[in-house]
Backbone bond lengths (Angstrom), bond angles and torsions (degrees), N, CA, C in turn:
res aa  C-N    CA-C-N  psi(-1)  N-CA   C-N-CA  omega(-1)  CA-C   N-CA-C  phi
1 M - - - 1.460 - - 1.523 109.04 -
2 K 1.325 116.20 135.86 1.459 122.85 179.47 1.525 110.30 -87.18
3 N 1.332 116.29 146.29 1.464 122.69 172.10 1.522 107.67 -110.09
4 I 1.326 115.75 122.56 1.462 122.30 -176.30 1.521 108.76 -122.71
5 L 1.335 116.01 130.20 1.464 121.57 175.75 1.519 108.56 -116.53
6 V 1.331 116.49 129.62 1.459 122.43 176.83 1.521 107.49 -106.41
7 L 1.335 116.23 126.78 1.463 121.08 -178.41 1.517 111.79 -115.13
8 C 1.312 114.71 141.21 1.460 122.88 173.84 1.529 106.35 -144.80
9 T 1.298 116.68 179.02 1.460 119.05 -179.91 1.530 111.05 -68.21
10 G 1.334 117.01 -61.68 1.450 120.50 -172.85 1.510 115.95 -96.14
11 N 1.330 118.40 -8.22 1.465 122.70 -175.89 1.526 110.14 50.79
12 S 1.344 114.41 42.69 1.465 118.81 -177.42 1.524 113.31 -115.95
13 A 1.338 118.52 -28.33 1.464 119.08 -175.40 1.531 112.04 -136.15
14 R 1.331 117.15 -73.88 1.467 120.42 -173.07 1.524 112.59 -58.98
15 S 1.312 117.82 -48.73 1.466 120.17 -179.40 1.529 111.31 -67.65
16 Q 1.324 116.98 -32.60 1.458 120.60 177.85 1.533 110.87 -67.45
17 M 1.343 115.66 -44.03 1.465 119.34 178.58 1.521 110.14 -65.30
18 A 1.338 117.17 -41.37 1.461 120.60 178.86 1.525 110.88 -63.74
19 E 1.317 117.03 -41.62 1.469 119.62 177.08 1.524 110.19 -57.62
20 G 1.338 116.42 -45.70 1.460 120.50 -179.45 1.514 113.06 -61.38
21 Y 1.314 116.76 -47.95 1.466 120.09 -179.42 1.526 112.71 -70.66
22 L 1.320 117.82 -43.04 1.459 119.43 179.40 1.522 110.61 -59.62
23 Q 1.331 116.80 -43.11 1.463 119.89 178.86 1.524 110.66 -65.28
24 Y 1.325 117.02 -40.70 1.464 121.44 178.88 1.531 110.64 -59.48
25 F 1.330 116.69 -49.72 1.463 120.15 -177.24 1.529 112.44 -73.17
26 A 1.315 118.34 -29.89 1.466 121.27 -179.35 1.521 112.63 -79.69
27 G 1.331 116.60 -29.84 1.456 119.62 -175.78 1.515 110.51 60.71
28 D 1.330 116.31 -132.01 1.460 119.88 -178.07 1.535 112.92 -88.87
29 R 1.316 117.73 9.25 1.467 121.49 178.56 1.526 112.67 -85.80
30 A 1.326 117.40 -8.67 1.461 120.86 -179.58 1.520 110.50 -152.69
31 Q 1.326 114.41 155.65 1.457 121.72 170.24 1.518 105.41 -114.44
32 V 1.323 115.36 124.42 1.461 120.22 -175.00 1.522 109.36 -112.66
33 Y 1.320 115.17 137.15 1.461 123.44 178.57 1.525 107.68 -127.61
34 S 1.324 116.01 159.62 1.463 119.38 171.67 1.507 108.87 -137.59
35 A 1.326 114.31 153.63 1.462 119.94 -178.58 1.518 109.00 -157.41
36 G 1.324 115.09 170.78 1.452 120.73 178.44 1.509 111.22 -132.52
37 V 1.319 115.58 161.47 1.458 119.47 175.45 1.527 110.19 -85.00
38 A 1.348 116.57 -15.82 1.466 122.85 174.41 1.534 107.59 -149.27
39 P 1.343 117.76 69.72 1.461 121.13 -172.81 1.530 112.93 -63.42
40 H 1.343 114.77 142.36 1.460 118.21 178.11 1.525 113.25 -145.27
41 G 1.307 118.03 39.24 1.458 122.30 172.38 1.513 113.29 91.44
42 V 1.330 116.03 152.80 1.459 122.03 -179.43 1.527 108.94 -78.00
43 N 1.324 115.66 129.02 1.457 121.39 -178.31 1.530 109.97 -71.49
44 P 1.347 118.09 128.14 1.465 120.89 179.60 1.532 113.41 -58.43
45 L 1.333 117.91 -30.09 1.469 119.43 178.11 1.524 111.15 -70.54
46 A 1.318 118.20 -31.40 1.464 120.92 175.00 1.531 109.55 -64.77
47 I 1.325 115.65 -43.89 1.469 120.22 178.03 1.527 109.66 -61.04
48 L 1.327 117.35 -44.14 1.459 122.82 -178.35 1.529 112.31 -62.42
49 V 1.340 117.25 -51.20 1.471 118.71 -175.88 1.524 111.75 -70.20
50 M 1.302 117.83 -29.86 1.464 119.36 175.87 1.529 110.30 -70.05
51 A 1.319 117.39 -39.32 1.465 121.08 177.01 1.526 110.59 -62.23
52 E 1.333 116.80 -35.09 1.465 120.23 176.90 1.529 111.54 -58.75
53 D 1.327 116.73 -27.95 1.464 121.75 -179.84 1.531 111.92 -102.83
54 G 1.315 116.83 12.44 1.460 120.83 174.10 1.519 115.79 82.79
55 I 1.332 117.71 14.95 1.467 121.65 179.06 1.532 108.08 -112.19
56 D 1.329 115.85 119.53 1.462 121.11 -178.33 1.528 110.08 -92.92
57 I 1.331 116.09 110.69 1.473 120.05 174.98 1.533 110.45 -113.21
58 S 1.322 116.70 15.68 1.465 120.09 -177.38 1.528 112.53 -64.43
59 H 1.321 117.74 -20.39 1.466 122.08 179.63 1.526 112.46 -89.86
60 H 1.331 117.75 -5.99 1.468 121.25 -179.40 1.528 110.83 -65.68
61 T 1.314 115.23 151.56 1.456 121.09 174.64 1.523 108.45 -119.88
62 S 1.304 115.63 158.96 1.466 121.79 179.12 1.521 107.73 -95.91
63 N 1.332 116.71 115.15 1.459 121.77 -172.77 1.525 111.44 -118.19
64 H 1.323 115.29 158.49 1.464 121.00 177.59 1.532 109.33 -89.17
65 A 1.317 116.18 143.56 1.469 121.89 -178.29 1.520 112.41 -56.61
66 D 1.323 117.50 -33.00 1.462 120.91 -178.51 1.533 112.99 -60.09
67 E 1.328 116.94 -22.17 1.471 120.77 -179.75 1.527 111.88 -66.52
68 Y 1.322 117.52 -16.15 1.461 121.19 -173.05 1.528 113.88 -113.11
69 T 1.326 117.88 6.39 1.465 119.57 -174.90 1.536 112.77 -65.81
70 S 1.310 118.91 -23.28 1.466 120.27 179.79 1.528 112.78 -97.08
71 L 1.312 118.07 -2.58 1.461 121.96 179.34 1.529 109.86 -77.92
72 P 1.324 118.67 134.36 1.468 119.93 177.84 1.532 110.35 -73.16
73 L 1.311 115.69 98.62 1.462 121.24 -175.17 1.520 111.44 -96.46
74 D 1.330 115.10 144.78 1.455 121.28 173.99 1.521 110.92 -94.78
75 Y 1.337 115.77 -35.54 1.463 121.40 -179.26 1.520 110.21 -139.16
76 V 1.330 115.92 139.61 1.454 122.85 168.53 1.521 105.44 -121.25
77 I 1.329 115.64 115.57 1.459 121.48 -178.00 1.520 108.48 -107.91
78 T 1.323 117.33 119.08 1.461 120.52 173.67 1.522 107.42 -95.31
79 V 1.335 115.53 133.73 1.469 120.28 -176.04 1.530 112.46 -113.46
80 C 1.329 115.98 11.43 1.459 120.45 171.85 1.519 108.16 -151.22
81 D 1.324 115.90 153.19 1.468 120.82 -176.27 1.523 112.17 -63.47
82 N 1.325 117.41 -38.19 1.458 120.77 -179.24 1.532 111.16 -61.77
83 A 1.317 116.64 -43.43 1.471 119.65 179.67 1.520 110.76 -64.91
84 R 1.329 116.86 -37.51 1.467 119.55 178.66 1.527 109.95 -62.39
85 E 1.335 116.36 -42.63 1.457 120.74 -178.88 1.525 112.51 -68.82
86 Q 1.334 117.00 -32.46 1.460 121.04 -177.06 1.521 113.37 -103.44
87 C 1.313 116.73 9.02 1.461 121.38 -175.80 1.520 110.63 -56.00
88 P 1.328 116.51 126.40 1.462 118.79 178.23 1.525 110.47 -69.59
89 Y 1.300 115.31 164.39 1.455 120.83 177.51 1.526 108.99 -76.65
90 F 1.312 115.83 128.74 1.458 120.88 176.01 1.524 107.43 -109.50
91 P 1.339 117.31 112.57 1.467 120.89 -177.77 1.525 110.74 -73.68
92 S 1.300 115.65 69.85 1.458 120.74 -179.04 1.520 108.48 -152.36
93 T 1.294 114.36 -179.26 1.458 119.77 177.02 1.521 110.75 -96.27
94 A 1.318 116.56 21.14 1.461 121.02 -177.54 1.523 111.33 -56.16
95 K 1.306 114.86 135.30 1.460 120.18 174.29 1.524 107.31 -80.56
96 K 1.321 116.67 129.07 1.467 120.74 -179.90 1.527 108.98 -95.53
97 V 1.323 114.88 128.33 1.454 122.78 -177.91 1.529 107.49 -126.05
98 H 1.324 116.72 140.05 1.461 119.68 179.38 1.520 110.49 -127.24
99 H 1.332 115.11 132.70 1.463 121.81 172.36 1.526 106.67 -148.57
100 S 1.297 116.48 108.65 1.458 120.32 -176.04 1.527 111.17 -84.66
101 F 1.317 115.51 131.54 1.463 122.78 174.81 1.523 108.48 -114.02
102 T 1.308 116.79 147.30 1.463 122.11 176.53 1.522 109.84 -60.22
103 D 1.316 117.02 139.38 1.458 121.10 177.80 1.525 109.14 -78.97
104 P 1.337 118.15 108.10 1.468 120.31 -176.85 1.525 113.13 -67.97
105 S 1.315 117.60 -20.53 1.466 119.42 -179.18 1.523 112.13 -73.17
106 H 1.341 117.61 -11.81 1.461 120.85 177.71 1.523 113.02 -92.30
107 A 1.324 117.74 1.71 1.465 121.03 177.38 1.530 109.15 -71.00
108 P 1.343 117.62 153.26 1.463 119.81 174.90 1.533 110.17 -57.92
109 D 1.314 117.03 149.14 1.469 121.22 -174.79 1.520 113.83 -49.74
110 G 1.322 118.44 -43.18 1.457 120.65 -178.71 1.517 113.95 -68.14
111 D 1.333 117.25 -20.19 1.463 122.14 -177.70 1.527 112.82 -107.84
112 K 1.304 117.23 -0.42 1.466 121.03 -170.80 1.534 113.07 -60.09
113 L 1.323 117.24 -49.20 1.463 120.13 -178.68 1.525 110.80 -62.68
114 A 1.322 117.19 -42.69 1.464 120.88 178.22 1.517 110.70 -61.62
115 Q 1.327 117.71 -40.84 1.460 120.97 179.60 1.530 111.25 -67.16
116 F 1.331 117.32 -37.25 1.461 120.12 175.69 1.526 110.30 -60.97
117 R 1.328 116.71 -38.79 1.467 119.76 179.08 1.522 111.81 -67.82
118 V 1.329 117.12 -39.04 1.473 121.19 177.75 1.525 109.82 -62.24
119 V 1.320 116.59 -48.55 1.460 121.03 -178.48 1.530 110.03 -66.23
120 R 1.318 117.61 -38.31 1.470 120.73 176.60 1.524 110.11 -56.92
121 H 1.321 116.82 -45.81 1.467 121.53 -179.67 1.537 110.62 -61.50
122 E 1.323 116.98 -43.32 1.473 121.20 178.93 1.529 111.05 -63.96
123 I 1.320 116.51 -43.27 1.467 120.75 -179.03 1.526 110.53 -67.87
124 K 1.305 117.45 -37.79 1.468 120.87 178.37 1.525 110.22 -60.93
125 A 1.332 117.05 -48.93 1.465 121.13 -179.51 1.531 110.37 -61.90
126 Y 1.324 116.70 -45.33 1.465 120.87 179.30 1.534 110.62 -61.43
127 S 1.320 116.95 -45.41 1.465 121.77 -176.92 1.525 111.61 -62.95
128 Q 1.317 115.87 -42.95 1.465 119.46 179.39 1.532 110.33 -62.24
129 Q 1.320 116.20 -45.56 1.460 120.38 179.90 1.535 111.08 -64.72
130 F 1.335 116.50 -42.69 1.461 120.23 -179.97 1.526 110.72 -58.97
131 I 1.315 117.06 -47.23 1.471 120.72 -178.89 1.524 110.21 -64.72
132 E 1.331 117.58 -43.20 1.469 120.18 179.26 1.527 111.21 -60.29
133 E 1.328 117.85 -40.87 1.461 121.70 -176.08 1.521 114.16 -82.10
134 N 1.331 117.86 -29.75 1.461 120.43 -170.64 1.526 115.22 -114.99
135 V 1.300 116.92 -15.83 1.465 118.88 -178.45 1.533 110.40 -121.73
136 T 1.313 117.36 -55.81 1.459 120.99 -176.86 1.522 111.26 -64.13
137 S 1.330 117.77 -49.60 1.465 120.56 -177.06 1.525 110.99 -65.98
138 Q 1.323 118.16 -34.17 1.454 120.87 178.40 1.521 111.14 -71.74
139 A 1.332 116.70 -32.48 1.453 120.18 179.09 1.528 110.69 -67.21
140 T 1.334 116.13 -34.99 1.469 118.51 -179.82 1.522 111.70 -76.82
141 H 1.349 117.95 -19.94 1.461 121.08 179.31 1.530 112.19 -95.06
142 A 1.292 117.34 -6.93 1.481 120.09 -176.22 1.511 111.57 -77.93
């Protein structure tokens, strides 16, 4: 089983959505975690747009990246440039992957929900591809 950590700045939206989708697509082939370099709670709009697509992240918590430094990780995925720059050292052989997504919480108030949906769609596509290339295909070759 693979251990995957998704990092973002606040661990409130993008990393939470990625955790939900990565876990969904990986099933029991991976354990997915998310964290932030400055966590500040799960954004209610992230919970809402994920529920619209049938993924429940309402039980997720916003955690600090330091909580995972001793976990044997296979992948550390940064989903924003700030997290990549501030990524703590993980004493493991984890492969570091970066894919920056727009922060939907910075959209103007009238466009915020629409932007969360756009980013959700991008993260879903990325997550499915990531699992197919790094978890599913490796499981069939093992």
